C-alpha positions in Angstrom: 41.8 -9.8 19.8 42.6 -6.8 21.2 43.9 -3.1 19.9 45.0 -0.1 21.3 42.9 2.1 19.4 39.6 1.7 20.9 38.9 4.8 22.5 37.5 7.7 20.2 39.3 10.6 20.4 37.9 13.5 18.9 40.6 16.3 19.0 42.8 13.6 16.9 40.2 12.8 14.4 39.5 15.9 13.3 43.7 17.0 12.9 44.0 13.8 11.0 41.2 14.9 9.0 42.0 18.3 8.4 45.3 16.3 7.2 43.3 14.7 4.5 44.8 11.0 6.0 43.3 8.2 4.0 41.9 6.9 7.4 39.7 9.8 8.1 38.7 11.2 5.3 37.4 7.7 3.4 35.4 7.4 7.4 33.7 10.6 7.1 33.2 11.0 3.0 31.3 7.0 3.4 29.0 9.1 5.9 28.8 11.8 5.0 27.4 11.2 1.4 24.6 8.8 3.3 23.9 11.7 5.1 23.5 14.1 2.2 21.4 12.0 -0.1 18.8 11.7 3.6 18.7 15.0 3.5 18.4 16.4 -0.1 16.3 13.4 -1.5 13.1 13.6 1.8 10.3 13.1 0.4 8.2 15.0 3.0 6.6 13.6 6.2 3.7 13.1 4.6 5.4 10.6 1.6 8.0 8.7 3.3 6.2 5.4 2.9 4.8 6.3 -0.2 7.3 4.3 -2.1 7.2 1.3 -0.3 3.3 0.2 -0.3 0.3 1.1 1.8 1.0 -1.3 4.7 3.9 0.2 6.3 3.7 2.8 8.4 6.0 4.9 10.0 6.0 2.3 13.2 7.1 -0.6 10.6 9.9 1.7 9.0 10.8 1.9 13.0 11.2 -1.5 13.3 13.6 -1.5 10.2 15.7 1.1 11.9 16.2 -1.1 15.2 17.4 -4.1 12.6 19.5 -2.1 10.6 21.5 -0.9 14.2 21.7 -4.2 15.0 22.8 -5.6 11.9 25.4 -2.6 11.7 26.3 -3.5 15.6 27.0 -6.8 13.6 29.2 -5.8 10.5 31.0 -3.5 12.2 32.3 -6.4 14.9 32.4 -9.7 12.2 33.4 -7.5 9.2 30.1 -8.9 7.7 25.9 -10.1 8.4 24.6 -6.6 7.4 22.5 -7.5 4.0 22.7 -11.3 5.6 20.4 -10.1 8.6 18.5 -7.6 6.6 17.4 -8.7 3.5 15.4 -11.3 4.9 13.7 -9.3 7.5 12.4 -6.7 5.4 11.9 -8.9 2.5 8.8 -10.6 4.4 7.2 -7.1 5.1 8.5 -5.4 1.8 8.6 -7.0 -1.9 11.5 -8.7 -2.0 13.1 -6.9 -4.9 12.5 -3.4 -3.4 14.5 -4.6 -0.3 17.3 -5.9 -2.4 17.8 -2.5 -4.3 17.3 -0.4 -1.2 19.8 -2.5 1.0 22.2 -2.1 -1.3 22.7 1.9 -0.1 23.6 0.7 3.7 26.4 -1.6 3.0 27.6 0.8 0.5 28.1 3.1 3.3 29.5 0.7 6.0 31.9 -0.8 3.8 33.7 2.7 2.8 33.8 3.3 6.3 35.5 -0.4 7.3 38.0 0.0 4.3 39.7 3.1 5.5 38.9 2.4 9.5 40.8 -0.6 8.5 43.4 0.5 6.6 42.8 -1.4 3.5 44.0 0.4 0.7 45.7 -0.1 -2.8 48.0 -2.9 -1.6 45.4 -5.4 -1.2 43.4 -4.1 -4.4 47.4 -5.0 -6.1 47.7 -8.2 -4.3 43.8 -9.4 -5.0 42.7 -7.7 -8.3 41.8 -11.4 -9.5 39.1 -11.3 -7.0 37.9 -7.9 -7.2 37.7 -8.1 -10.6 35.8 -11.4 -11.0 33.4 -10.3 -8.1 33.1 -6.6 -10.0 31.8 -9.1 -13.0 29.5 -11.2 -10.8 27.8 -8.4 -10.1 27.4 -7.0 -13.2 25.6 -10.0 -14.3 23.7 -10.5 -11.0 22.1 -6.9 -11.6 21.0 -8.0 -14.9 19.3 -10.9 -13.3 17.5 -8.8 -10.4 16.4 -6.9 -13.4 15.2 -9.7 -15.8 13.9 -12.3 -13.6 11.9 -12.5 -10.3 13.8 -13.3 -7.7 11.8 -16.2 -5.6 12.5 -18.0 -2.6 15.0 -20.9 -4.4 18.4 -18.7 -4.2 18.2 -17.6 -0.6 17.4 -21.7 0.6 20.2 -22.7 -1.7 22.6 -20.1 0.5 21.1 -21.2 3.6 22.2 -25.1 3.1 25.4 -23.6 1.9 25.9 -21.7 5.0 24.3 -24.7 7.3 27.2 -27.1 5.5 30.3 -24.4 6.5 29.0 -24.4 9.7 29.1 -27.9 10.7 32.7 -27.8 8.7 34.2 -25.6 11.0 32.6 -27.3 14.1 33.4 -30.3 13.5 36.8 -29.6 12.5 37.6 -27.0 15.7 37.6 -23.9 13.2 40.4 -25.8 11.1 43.0 -23.1 9.1 43.4 -24.6 6.0 46.1 -22.4 4.8 47.6 -24.8 1.5 44.4 -25.2 -0.2 43.8 -21.1 -0.4 44.8 -20.3 -4.3 43.9 -17.5 -6.9 41.7 -19.7 -9.1 39.6 -21.1 -5.8 39.3 -17.1 -4.9 38.7 -16.0 -8.3 35.4 -18.1 -8.6 33.8 -17.4 -4.7 34.7 -13.9 -5.8 32.1 -14.5 -8.8 29.7 -16.2 -7.0 29.8 -13.7 -4.5 29.7 -10.6 -6.9 26.3 -12.4 -8.5 24.9 -13.5 -5.2 25.2 -9.8 -3.5 23.6 -8.2 -6.7 20.7 -10.8 -7.4 19.5 -11.7 -4.2 21.8 -9.4 -1.6 22.6 -12.6 -0.2 26.4 -13.2 -0.2 28.3 -15.7 2.4 30.3 -17.2 0.1 33.8 -14.9 0.7 33.3 -14.5 4.4 33.2 -18.2 4.7 36.3 -18.9 2.2 38.2 -16.1 3.8 37.2 -17.5 7.3 38.9 -20.6 6.1 42.3 -19.1 5.2 42.5 -15.8 7.2 42.2 -15.4 10.6 44.1 -11.9 11.0 40.7 -10.0 11.9 41.6 -7.0 10.8 42.9 -7.8 7.4 39.5 -10.2 7.3 37.5 -7.5 8.3 39.3 -5.1 6.0 39.4 -7.5 2.6 35.8 -8.1 2.9 35.0 -4.3 3.0 37.2 -3.6 -0.2 35.7 -6.3 -2.1 32.5 -5.6 -0.7 32.6 -1.6 -1.8 33.4 -2.4 -5.6 30.6 -4.5 -5.7 28.1 -2.3 -3.9 29.0 0.5 -6.1 28.7 -1.1 -9.3 25.4 -2.6 -8.0 23.8 1.4 -7.1 25.4 3.0 -10.3 24.0 -0.5 -12.5 20.5 -0.1 -11.1 20.8 3.8 -11.4 20.6 3.5 -14.8 18.4 0.4 -15.8 15.7 2.4 -13.5 16.1 -0.4 -10.3 17.0 2.7 -8.0 14.8 5.6 -7.9 15.0 8.9 -5.6 12.7 7.6 -2.9 14.8 3.9 -3.2 17.9 6.0 -2.6 16.4 8.4 0.1 15.2 5.3 1.9 18.4 3.4 1.8 20.4 6.6 2.5 18.0 6.8 5.5 18.7 3.7 6.6 22.2 4.1 6.3 22.6 7.2 8.6 20.8 5.5 11.1 23.2 1.8 10.5 25.8 4.5 11.6 24.9 3.9 15.7 25.5 0.3 15.4 28.2 0.3 13.2 30.1 2.5 15.6 28.9 0.6 18.2 30.5 -2.8 16.5 33.7 -1.3 15.7 34.2 -0.5 19.2 33.6 -3.9 20.0 36.1 -5.6 17.7 38.3 -2.9 18.2 38.2 -3.6 22.3 38.9 -7.3 22.8 37.7 -10.1 20.2 40.4 -13.0 20.6 40.6 -15.1 17.6 38.4 -18.0 19.6 35.6 -15.8 20.4 35.8 -14.6 17.2 35.5 -17.3 15.2 32.4 -18.6 17.5 31.0 -15.4 17.0 31.2 -15.6 13.1 30.0 -19.5 13.1 27.2 -18.5 15.2 25.9 -15.8 13.3 26.0 -17.8 10.2 23.8 -20.7 11.8 21.7 -18.1 12.7 21.1 -16.2 9.2 20.5 -20.1 7.7 17.8 -20.7 9.8 16.3 -17.6 9.8 16.4 -18.8 6.3 15.2 -21.7 6.3 11.9 -20.7 7.9 11.2 -18.2 5.5 11.8 -20.2 2.6 10.6 -24.0 3.8 7.1 -22.8 3.6 7.4 -21.7 0.6 9.4 -24.1 -1.8 7.6 -27.6 0.1 4.7 -26.6 2.2 
């Protein structure tokens, strides 16, 4: 796929922003809010790791930032993968529940940005309202689950099995498109499961896998994922704030990671809009899902079976 708008045009962007164009306003709101939160809630240099644990220092935080930049680039290019990359990495260093909570902020920023960047709006909401509604319901249930139960390795392990099965299916079928099999009931069920998994484990490959099977237009694929993720992550953030999971420090840390992520997001967006044809895009998606599945297996199999 190649698109016309591959070069950054600051003058045109500013002009459109001042005219309150949907695309530019949405992108600025997404990045502006995390930037403001990272400044206003800054706990001081002596307390930057105080809310994580005593073993995490500035070097570890720098490593987190590098992972976030890489994951942002993947998300910008493929439309998904940020939480699937960052969550397993962060959860090996800090408390998994803390990782899930903190990592709700950067994906919110990224997805609002991509909703604007792909110009996905009310038309998509009207067409896919059942998907969005059920994803929202799944998210509400997932946050209650996260707040009530200790999250163990079983859910990520099952997600990895699902990912591996999907990768094998796509490779064996040579990236078949099964348009006739797509229906609202199946899509709604996937949305419900996606919302739950995103809220409970910050891992949600169900919807990307489903849409990759039935939606091969890159812009619609990326925009649709971003719209659903925006709704789910917005609900998660509000819900976690009111039930005490999201503290001011965690909000600051998530926002700071979000600000750093913008670098990778812009790079990945540029790559996607520059030149990614359908075949390359399909292989990038599949390879990314395979790498994520293997990484989850690496972290969960020793805990569950060894």
